Backbone as CSV, one residue per row, in Angstrom:
resi,resn,N_x,N_y,N_z,CA_x,CA_y,CA_z,C_x,C_y,C_z
1,MET,124.089,54.489,-225.231,124.764,54.485,-223.944,124.445,55.788,-223.220
2,GLU,124.067,55.696,-221.925,123.695,56.914,-221.235,124.918,57.653,-220.721
3,SER,124.848,58.962,-220.751,125.927,59.806,-220.246,125.829,59.863,-218.736
4,SER,126.901,59.471,-218.026,126.842,59.448,-216.562,126.710,60.850,-215.990
5,GLN,127.318,61.848,-216.650,127.205,63.215,-216.171,125.768,63.717,-216.345
6,GLY,125.173,63.479,-217.506,123.787,63.892,-217.750,122.822,63.171,-216.832
7,THR,123.029,61.878,-216.632,122.161,61.094,-215.763,122.282,61.567,-214.322
8,SER,123.492,61.881,-213.880,123.700,62.370,-212.510,122.962,63.674,-212.287
9,GLU,122.991,64.567,-213.270,122.295,65.854,-213.145,120.790,65.647,-213.088
10,ILE,120.268,64.746,-213.916,118.831,64.443,-213.901,118.446,63.893,-212.537
11,ARG,119.229,62.956,-212.021,118.916,62.358,-210.718,118.967,63.403,-209.614
12,ARG,119.954,64.312,-209.673,120.063,65.349,-208.650,118.811,66.229,-208.687
13,GLN,118.365,66.620,-209.873,117.191,67.467,-210.024,115.955,66.757,-209.474
14,GLN,115.789,65.481,-209.791,114.627,64.738,-209.319,114.660,64.585,-207.808
15,THR,115.841,64.348,-207.253,115.967,64.204,-205.801,115.574,65.493,-205.101
16,VAL,116.039,66.632,-205.630,115.697,67.930,-205.046,114.196,68.158,-205.128
17,GLU,113.581,67.883,-206.282,112.144,68.095,-206.430,111.347,67.212,-205.483
18,CYS,111.749,65.955,-205.328,111.041,65.054,-204.419,111.216,65.507,-202.977
19,ARG,112.425,65.925,-202.604,112.684,66.393,-201.247,111.872,67.656,-200.962
20,ASP,111.838,68.594,-201.928,111.060,69.823,-201.763,109.578,69.506,-201.606
21,ARG,109.092,68.549,-202.380,107.691,68.178,-202.293,107.367,67.613,-200.919
22,GLN,108.228,66.724,-200.420,107.986,66.121,-199.116,108.067,67.172,-198.008
23,ARG,108.996,68.116,-198.132,109.117,69.187,-197.156,107.843,70.037,-197.169
24,GLY,107.323,70.334,-198.354,106.090,71.114,-198.464,104.924,70.414,-197.798
25,MET,104.827,69.088,-197.960,103.752,68.331,-197.326,103.904,68.386,-195.806
26,GLN,105.148,68.269,-195.296,105.384,68.297,-193.852,105.103,69.676,-193.269
27,ASP,105.340,70.727,-194.061,105.099,72.094,-193.601,103.612,72.435,-193.584
28,GLY,102.784,71.507,-194.020,101.358,71.762,-194.053,100.914,72.413,-195.346
29,SER,101.789,72.452,-196.327,101.434,73.031,-197.621,100.325,72.205,-198.251
30,ASN,99.440,72.871,-198.961,98.362,72.136,-199.617,98.810,71.564,-200.955
31,GLY,100.092,71.622,-201.235,100.610,71.024,-202.458,100.802,72.026,-203.576
32,GLU,100.315,73.264,-203.397,100.440,74.245,-204.474,101.892,74.686,-204.666
33,ARG,102.615,74.842,-203.564,103.992,75.322,-203.663,104.874,74.290,-204.356
34,HIS,104.638,73.026,-204.083,105.402,71.937,-204.694,104.407,71.015,-205.389
35,ALA,103.829,71.509,-206.468,102.710,70.826,-207.109,103.084,69.468,-207.668
36,GLY,104.328,69.265,-208.020,104.704,67.969,-208.542,105.992,68.027,-209.323
37,MET,106.376,66.872,-209.780,107.609,66.755,-210.546,107.462,67.521,-211.861
38,SER,108.491,68.277,-212.207,108.453,69.056,-213.448,108.498,68.128,-214.657
39,ASP,108.057,68.661,-215.790,108.135,67.901,-217.033,109.583,67.525,-217.351
40,ASP,110.514,68.445,-217.086,111.928,68.158,-217.371,112.439,66.990,-216.538
41,ALA,112.095,66.990,-215.246,112.564,65.914,-214.375,111.931,64.581,-214.769
42,LEU,110.627,64.588,-215.031,109.958,63.354,-215.430,110.474,62.891,-216.789
43,GLY,110.681,63.826,-217.700,111.259,63.473,-218.998,112.631,62.848,-218.840
44,GLY,113.393,63.335,-217.870,114.705,62.745,-217.593,114.603,61.299,-217.143
45,LEU,113.599,61.002,-216.312,113.385,59.613,-215.891,113.063,58.732,-217.088
46,LEU,112.180,59.219,-217.953,111.804,58.433,-219.127,112.998,58.251,-220.058
47,ASN,113.861,59.253,-220.145,115.078,59.118,-220.959,116.003,58.041,-220.407
48,ILE,116.097,57.951,-219.081,116.922,56.898,-218.474,116.388,55.533,-218.891
49,LEU,115.068,55.355,-218.786,114.465,54.083,-219.203,114.720,53.817,-220.680
50,ARG,114.535,54.843,-221.500,114.728,54.691,-222.949,116.170,54.278,-223.252
51,GLN,117.130,54.942,-222.617,118.542,54.629,-222.852,118.888,53.225,-222.400
52,ARG,118.195,52.734,-221.403,118.443,51.380,-220.904,117.644,50.327,-221.664
53,GLY,116.785,50.764,-222.575,115.952,49.824,-223.318,114.888,49.181,-222.444
54,GLU,114.393,49.931,-221.451,113.425,49.400,-220.486,112.088,50.120,-220.609
55,THR,111.053,49.485,-220.056,109.718,50.070,-220.076,109.158,50.188,-218.667
56,VAL,108.117,51.006,-218.555,107.438,51.239,-217.283,105.956,50.952,-217.461
57,THR,105.324,50.496,-216.404,103.880,50.321,-216.381,103.375,50.762,-215.017
58,THR,102.057,50.853,-214.882,101.451,51.200,-213.601,100.291,50.265,-213.314
59,VAL,100.045,50.046,-212.027,98.848,49.343,-211.562,98.225,50.270,-210.522
60,GLU,97.089,50.861,-210.884,96.523,51.914,-210.048,95.125,51.570,-209.561
61,SER,94.912,51.831,-208.286,93.586,51.683,-207.709,93.036,53.078,-207.426
62,LEU,93.342,53.672,-206.278,92.745,54.965,-205.933,93.091,56.067,-206.927
63,THR,94.258,56.000,-207.568,94.657,57.039,-208.518,94.007,56.854,-209.891
64,ALA,93.476,55.688,-210.170,92.663,55.417,-211.367,93.240,55.976,-212.658
65,GLY,94.545,55.842,-212.833,95.174,56.261,-214.082,95.906,57.596,-214.019
66,LEU,95.897,58.275,-212.873,96.585,59.566,-212.767,98.090,59.432,-212.993
67,ILE,98.677,58.340,-212.501,100.130,58.168,-212.638,100.484,57.936,-214.102
68,SER,99.780,57.012,-214.755,100.086,56.744,-216.164,99.768,57.952,-217.038
69,ALA,98.715,58.701,-216.692,98.391,59.901,-217.460,99.500,60.941,-217.329
70,ARG,100.079,61.061,-216.140,101.169,62.026,-215.934,102.395,61.616,-216.748
71,ILE,102.674,60.325,-216.797,103.794,59.840,-217.618,103.515,60.149,-219.090
72,ALA,102.271,59.926,-219.510,101.896,60.157,-220.915,101.900,61.637,-221.291
73,ASP,101.933,62.534,-220.305,102.050,63.967,-220.582,103.362,64.312,-221.278
74,ILE,104.364,63.450,-221.109,105.703,63.736,-221.624,105.810,63.233,-223.065
75,PRO,106.188,64.104,-224.002,106.361,63.656,-225.392,107.354,62.496,-225.470
76,GLY,106.997,61.496,-226.240,107.859,60.327,-226.392,107.625,59.250,-225.353
77,ALA,106.633,59.451,-224.472,106.363,58.457,-223.428,106.021,57.091,-224.008
78,SER,105.470,57.082,-225.227,105.084,55.804,-225.830,106.288,54.906,-226.108
79,ASN,107.480,55.456,-226.076,108.683,54.637,-226.239,108.963,53.761,-225.021
80,VAL,108.454,54.178,-223.857,108.764,53.441,-222.633,107.538,52.953,-221.875
81,MET,106.342,53.409,-222.239,105.130,52.923,-221.582,104.217,52.317,-222.641
82,LYS,104.037,51.019,-222.580,103.236,50.307,-223.579,101.825,49.998,-223.087
83,ARG,101.649,49.862,-221.787,100.341,49.558,-221.220,100.326,49.945,-219.751
84,ALA,99.117,50.076,-219.216,98.929,50.397,-217.798,97.611,49.773,-217.350
85,TYR,97.467,49.585,-216.053,96.300,48.884,-215.513,95.592,49.737,-214.464
86,VAL,94.290,49.862,-214.592,93.470,50.446,-213.534,92.712,49.290,-212.905
87,THR,93.020,49.017,-211.648,92.440,47.870,-210.936,91.679,48.415,-209.724
88,TYR,90.533,48.987,-209.985,89.804,49.738,-208.975,89.106,48.833,-207.952
89,CYS,88.873,47.587,-208.301,88.226,46.669,-207.355,89.121,45.457,-207.117
90,ASP,88.803,44.711,-206.078,89.605,43.540,-205.723,89.694,42.539,-206.865
91,GLU,88.552,42.298,-207.528,88.526,41.306,-208.603,89.478,41.704,-209.729
92,ALA,89.529,42.987,-210.044,90.443,43.457,-211.096,91.901,43.256,-210.678
93,LYS,92.195,43.498,-209.422,93.567,43.289,-208.940,93.968,41.822,-209.094
94,HIS,93.033,40.944,-208.799,93.309,39.515,-208.922,93.400,39.089,-210.390
95,GLU,92.403,39.448,-211.185,92.344,38.990,-212.576,93.420,39.609,-213.468
96,MET,93.678,40.888,-213.302,94.566,41.581,-214.235,96.052,41.439,-213.896
97,VAL,96.385,41.446,-212.598,97.813,41.413,-212.242,98.164,40.333,-211.220
98,GLY,97.204,39.490,-210.885,97.514,38.323,-210.084,97.666,38.524,-208.591
99,VAL,97.089,39.593,-208.024,97.104,39.721,-206.564,96.296,38.550,-206.012
100,SER,96.858,37.833,-205.058,96.202,36.606,-204.588,94.945,36.920,-203.782
101,ARG,93.963,36.054,-203.921,92.722,36.209,-203.149,93.020,36.147,-201.657
102,GLN,93.985,35.313,-201.277,94.339,35.201,-199.865,94.873,36.530,-199.324
103,THR,95.706,37.209,-200.110,96.215,38.525,-199.694,95.068,39.506,-199.528
104,LEU,94.153,39.523,-200.483,93.030,40.452,-200.429,92.111,40.160,-199.251
105,GLU,91.914,38.891,-198.937,91.043,38.523,-197.814,91.728,38.749,-196.473
106,THR,93.017,38.441,-196.405,93.734,38.534,-195.132,94.147,39.956,-194.791
107,TYR,94.694,40.665,-195.771,95.265,41.986,-195.500,94.433,43.135,-196.066
108,THR,93.516,42.876,-196.958,92.682,43.807,-197.718,93.479,44.397,-198.880
109,ALA,92.749,45.059,-199.765,93.369,45.663,-200.951,94.226,46.868,-200.585
110,VAL,93.946,47.484,-199.440,94.740,48.629,-198.998,95.720,48.138,-197.940
111,SER,96.819,47.600,-198.428,97.844,47.031,-197.542,99.177,47.023,-198.270
112,ALA,100.229,46.932,-197.493,101.567,46.834,-198.078,101.678,45.570,-198.922
113,GLN,101.048,44.493,-198.454,101.112,43.219,-199.171,100.447,43.333,-200.543
114,ALA,99.291,43.989,-200.594,98.606,44.153,-201.883,99.421,45.047,-202.816
115,ALA,99.975,46.137,-202.291,100.781,47.033,-203.135,101.986,46.294,-203.701
116,GLN,102.598,45.441,-202.892,103.750,44.667,-203.359,103.350,43.726,-204.488
117,GLU,102.253,43.005,-204.298,101.808,42.068,-205.333,101.331,42.795,-206.587
118,MET,100.760,43.972,-206.435,100.351,44.768,-207.594,101.574,45.167,-208.416
119,ALA,102.628,45.616,-207.725,103.844,46.048,-208.425,104.525,44.878,-209.135
120,ILE,104.627,43.757,-208.460,105.260,42.576,-209.065,104.419,42.058,-210.228
121,GLY,103.100,41.947,-210.000,102.215,41.413,-211.029,102.128,42.309,-212.247
122,GLY,102.125,43.618,-212.040,102.081,44.545,-213.165,103.323,44.446,-214.023
123,ALA,104.494,44.384,-213.371,105.749,44.250,-214.121,105.740,42.959,-214.936
124,ARG,105.258,41.890,-214.320,105.226,40.595,-215.011,104.258,40.630,-216.198
125,GLN,103.044,41.114,-215.971,102.031,41.126,-217.028,102.421,42.011,-218.205
126,ALA,103.054,43.150,-217.912,103.408,44.108,-218.961,104.799,43.854,-219.530
127,HIS,105.513,42.883,-218.977,106.896,42.626,-219.383,107.714,43.912,-219.267
128,ALA,107.501,44.620,-218.149,108.152,45.916,-217.914,109.249,45.777,-216.866
129,ALA,110.284,46.571,-217.014,111.363,46.586,-216.027,110.909,47.264,-214.744
130,LEU,109.989,48.240,-214.874,109.572,49.029,-213.717,108.058,49.125,-213.675
131,CYS,107.497,48.905,-212.491,106.057,49.047,-212.296,105.795,49.852,-211.036
132,LEU,104.939,50.854,-211.152,104.475,51.629,-210.011,103.060,51.182,-209.668
133,ALA,102.796,50.994,-208.365,101.471,50.575,-207.923,100.972,51.517,-206.836
134,ALA,99.676,51.759,-206.825,99.069,52.639,-205.824,97.732,52.073,-205.378
135,THR,97.557,51.964,-204.053,96.297,51.512,-203.491,96.066,52.267,-202.192
136,GLY,94.833,52.636,-201.925,94.580,53.393,-200.698,93.159,53.892,-200.614
137,TYR,92.924,54.731,-199.593,91.618,55.322,-199.348,91.698,56.828,-199.599
138,ALA,91.018,57.303,-200.624,91.025,58.729,-200.935,89.883,59.475,-200.253
139,GLY,88.866,58.754,-199.791,87.739,59.398,-199.129,86.536,59.447,-200.050
140,PRO,85.426,59.935,-199.545,85.230,60.490,-198.201,85.117,59.400,-197.142
141,PRO,85.179,59.783,-195.849,85.063,58.781,-194.779,83.708,58.091,-194.824
142,SER,83.687,56.834,-194.407,82.426,56.083,-194.408,81.573,56.415,-193.194
143,GLY,82.136,57.114,-192.219,81.400,57.498,-191.021,82.288,58.326,-190.113
144,PRO,81.758,58.800,-188.988,82.536,59.683,-188.107,83.757,59.005,-187.473
145,ASP,83.745,57.700,-187.384,84.873,56.988,-186.776,85.844,56.418,-187.804
146,ASP,85.660,56.769,-189.057,86.531,56.263,-190.122,87.763,57.160,-190.237
147,HIS,88.903,56.624,-189.808,90.164,57.384,-189.846,91.108,56.836,-190.916
148,SER,90.554,56.072,-191.845,91.399,55.452,-192.867,91.667,56.361,-194.054
149,VAL,90.900,57.430,-194.212,91.068,58.305,-195.381,92.468,58.911,-195.383
150,GLY,93.123,58.812,-196.531,94.481,59.329,-196.659,95.552,58.266,-196.515
151,LEU,95.161,57.052,-196.104,96.126,55.953,-196.010,96.372,55.399,-197.410
152,VAL,97.624,55.430,-197.835,97.987,54.985,-199.186,99.261,54.156,-199.125
153,TYR,99.273,53.080,-199.892,100.477,52.275,-200.074,100.918,52.399,-201.525
154,LEU,102.180,52.727,-201.694,102.771,52.832,-203.026,103.823,51.742,-203.170
155,GLY,103.801,51.051,-204.287,104.780,50.002,-204.549,105.555,50.299,-205.817
156,CYS,106.791,49.872,-205.823,107.617,49.998,-207.023,108.426,48.719,-207.167
157,CYS,108.283,48.089,-208.303,109.093,46.921,-208.641,110.000,47.323,-209.791
158,TYR,111.307,47.264,-209.559,112.264,47.584,-210.622,113.294,46.477,-210.706
159,ARG,113.339,45.830,-211.856,114.251,44.712,-212.086,114.130,43.658,-210.988
160,GLY,112.898,43.420,-210.552,112.630,42.381,-209.558,112.777,42.814,-208.116
161,GLN,113.288,44.013,-207.857,113.409,44.514,-206.484,112.201,45.366,-206.174
162,VAL,111.587,45.123,-205.006,110.338,45.799,-204.661,110.522,46.684,-203.430
163,THR,109.980,47.884,-203.531,109.901,48.812,-202.402,108.443,49.184,-202.223
164,VAL,107.992,49.201,-200.969,106.633,49.642,-200.657,106.730,50.736,-199.610
165,GLU,105.998,51.820,-199.836,105.948,52.928,-198.885,104.520,53.118,-198.394
166,GLU,104.395,53.425,-197.096,103.097,53.763,-196.505,103.034,55.275,-196.333
167,HIS,101.961,55.880,-196.791,101.782,57.327,-196.676,100.456,57.631,-195.998
168,HIS,100.428,58.757,-195.286,99.202,59.250,-194.657,99.027,60.696,-195.109
169,TYR,98.068,60.920,-196.006,97.845,62.241,-196.577,96.637,62.901,-195.932
170,GLN,96.641,64.213,-195.970,95.482,64.995,-195.539,95.007,65.815,-196.720
171,GLY,93.739,66.179,-196.690,93.202,67.001,-197.754,91.986,66.355,-198.383
172,SER,91.539,66.972,-199.454,90.363,66.477,-200.165,90.682,65.162,-200.879
173,ARG,89.655,64.548,-201.389,89.804,63.302,-202.149,90.816,63.472,-203.288
174,ASN,90.675,64.548,-204.057,91.594,64.756,-205.174,92.998,65.113,-204.718
175,GLU,93.127,65.823,-203.604,94.461,66.133,-203.080,95.196,64.864,-202.661
176,VAL,94.471,63.927,-202.050,95.068,62.640,-201.667,95.529,61.898,-202.913
177,ARG,94.695,61.863,-203.930,95.034,61.138,-205.157,96.230,61.770,-205.868
178,GLU,96.265,63.100,-205.906,97.378,63.788,-206.563,98.680,63.637,-205.777
179,ALA,98.580,63.649,-204.453,99.775,63.442,-203.629,100.336,62.046,-203.857
180,ALA,99.442,61.058,-203.966,99.880,59.687,-204.233,100.576,59.599,-205.590
181,ARG,100.018,60.275,-206.589,100.646,60.286,-207.916,102.068,60.835,-207.835
182,GLU,102.242,61.961,-207.176,103.558,62.593,-207.131,104.565,61.765,-206.342
183,ASP,104.118,61.162,-205.237,105.046,60.334,-204.468,105.388,59.046,-205.204
184,ALA,104.480,58.554,-206.026,104.795,57.386,-206.860,105.892,57.741,-207.861
185,LEU,105.817,58.924,-208.454,106.867,59.356,-209.395,108.203,59.520,-208.676
186,CYS,108.168,60.003,-207.440,109.393,60.104,-206.646,109.964,58.719,-206.355
187,LEU,109.078,57.753,-206.133,109.523,56.377,-205.910,110.201,55.832,-207.161
188,MET,109.693,56.189,-208.325,110.342,55.782,-209.575,111.725,56.409,-209.679
189,ALA,111.848,57.674,-209.304,113.151,58.345,-209.348,114.154,57.636,-208.448
190,LYS,113.709,57.251,-207.250,114.616,56.538,-206.329,115.036,55.195,-206.919
191,ALA,114.078,54.487,-207.515,114.373,53.169,-208.074,115.395,53.264,-209.198
192,LEU,115.259,54.249,-210.051,116.165,54.383,-211.177,117.562,54.833,-210.745
193,ALA,117.672,55.319,-209.537,118.985,55.711,-209.016,119.710,54.531,-208.368
194,TRP,119.043,53.368,-208.250,119.676,52.192,-207.616,120.862,51.760,-208.437
């Protein structure tokens, strides 16, 4: 049984870290000042899942495993993360987690609709209570008129409820990918506070 006082403190810490990170991004910070969720805060999220007897999975495109790798950084992560999916191409999104071909053709893989289906499909395939999904354009631009770099959709499915966020990041290819990873973890923190 989880301690409500301990859980409240963990949630407060995660909320502050996510808010500080978002403030740093808005201030034009390159992410160094608010590099990401601390091990303690992320460990607290995993403890909440463990206490609830739940698991987490990820379906990642542009982040290519950065989110699941960050979760695996925490000792004991194997208690709550059994599998994760890297779906770097459209076919993988369809075959591995069931994103519909119609969604991919109509809205493209970088869309709120695709992120939603990735999150739902990942949770279903992994039999997980929570799934984080990330799809977007990390760069480089395909030409001088390409303004899509930095557009990212993050999805979270928790106990069947889905949230999708649209983000517009600036910076290098790796900065975009790392920002997406950190905001996905913040999305998990919000979901677990529901």
